[in-house]
Residue, then its C-alpha position, 0 to 999 in steps of 0.5 A: m963686655s968681655a966674654h969672661s964677664l958674660e960667662e960670669q953673668d950667665h953663671l950667676n943667673v943660673q944660680k939665681e934661678d936655682v935658688i928662686s925657682p927650684h923644681p916644685a917636685s924637689k920640695k914635695r915630701i912624699r909621706p909613706p901611706g898610712l903613717g899616721i895610722a902606724f903611729t896610732v897602732l904603736s900608741c895603742l900597743f903601749a897603752a894596752f901594756g899600761s892597762v895591764v900594769v895597772k891591773l898587776i898592782h893590786d893594793v894601790g888605787g887608780t888615783m894613786l897610780s895616776v899620780s905616780r905615772f904623771g910624776v914619773q913622766i915629769l921627772l923623765l921630761l925635765p932633762f929634755v925641757t932643760y936642755r931645750r929651754n933656749n929653743v922651746d918656750v916652756l909655756g908653749p905658743c902664746g896663742l895655744r896656751r889655753t888649748l894646752w891647758m884644756r888638753g892637759i885637763f881632759g887628757s889626764s881625766a881620761i887616764l884617771t877614769l880609765y885606771l879607775s875603770i880597770k880596777r873594777m872591770d876586766v882589762g879588755d872590757a874597761v879599755t873597750i868601754s873607754y873606746t866609745s870615744t870612737i863614735m864621739v871623735p868625728i862629732f867633736a872634730r866636726i865642731g872644733l876643727n870643722e873636719t868633714l865627716t865621711i859616711l864610712e866613719v859614721i857607719l864604722g862608728f855605729v858598728s863599733l858601738s854595737g861591739v861595745v854593747l856586746i862587751a858591756r852586756p846591759t841587763f835591759i838587753f841581756p838577762s842578768n840570770t843568763y849573762d854576767s853584766v859589768d860593774g856599773l861604776g866601772l862602766l860609768y868611769g869608762v864612759v866619762g873617760a871616753v868623752c874626755q879621750a875624744i875631746t883630748m884627741v881633737l885638742i891634740r889635733k888642734l895643737g898641730k905641730t906644737d912641740a911634743v915634749i911641751n904637749i906631754l909636759y902640760f898633760s903630766v903636770l896638770g894630771c899630777a896636780t889634779s890626781f893628787v888633789i882627788m887622792a888627798v880628798s878621798e884619803e886614798i894615799v897608799y904607799p906601794c911595796y918595794e916590788d911594785l916600784l918597777y911597775f910604777f916607773s914603767l907606767g911613766v915610761i910607757g905613758i910617754v912613749g904612748q902619748y908621743a906616738m899618739i901625738l905623731g899619729l894625730r899630726f899626720e892623720r885626721a882626728a876622726t880616722v885616728g879615733v877609729a884606728r885607736s880601737m886596736q888597743v882593744i885587741f891588744a888589751y884582750l891579748l895581753q889579758i889572756l897571755i899575762l893575766k891568764d884571764i879568759p874573756s867571755t864569748l860576747s866580749l870576744v865577739g864585740s872586740g872582733i867587730i871593733f877590730l874589723c871596723c879598724v881594719v876596714l878604715g885602715i885599708s881605705k886610708v892606705l888606698k886613699d894615700r897611695k892614690n894621692n901620692e901617685k898624683 
């Protein structure tokens, strides 16, 4: 064999080795520490803005607001779905369609009950009550996803629950002649929403890398249909004023951005961790309540929200340190 032929053969062997056996480090993608929590905090910020917008619309009920939000989301998503129809199955992955339906039903129910709760309570209190889901997410994640339940998550979940008690101020703990208790029906809506929210977060985590647009589309379509039926039965159809139309449209935009950020957060992080981290929405809700609505919360509400905020910070720091340790390995 000639020298020229040997050189060509060696060159081909080198190329073959490069293709078949690349260095493992070149394939490894290092994720920034706490990326899932960062997306979660972003979703909390937009969700808090949405809660304040609901409070700013005075003459329209929570069910009508839900229909409007989901309707705007569908209109905004249709161009993306149409553009990508050749690359994405609009019905979703075959084996996950039932999960998508459940995600849509429970997710939209969480939004509907939250809006109904906000109409009867202060924004900060309503948002905080709904985040009793913090204590429920690890339990549902353990059942549905077989995720491990750490001692830290259990402790922080119960401590967060104590913060919720301070905000709810039940009369069997706080005398009614000394402390103002919250609206009972508003509290019930908040708790039901918390259960739906916890199940939704586990379902989103189970959907994994399902296309986010399809995920939100299911959520919007099922939410719009469910809310419309409830609105028609309860005869709560109220036509908004022209000056409120901007608020209605902003609910849809805020909803899409918030949902997309939450999906990314659950894609990069465990459901139980995201469940506690989403308590940041409580802090954002109170800040916006003070700055925009000029409504000062009670001392007990501030103490309760402070406890929840502290739990979120502790969990976030522990997660960042754990991610950095894993990346160094």
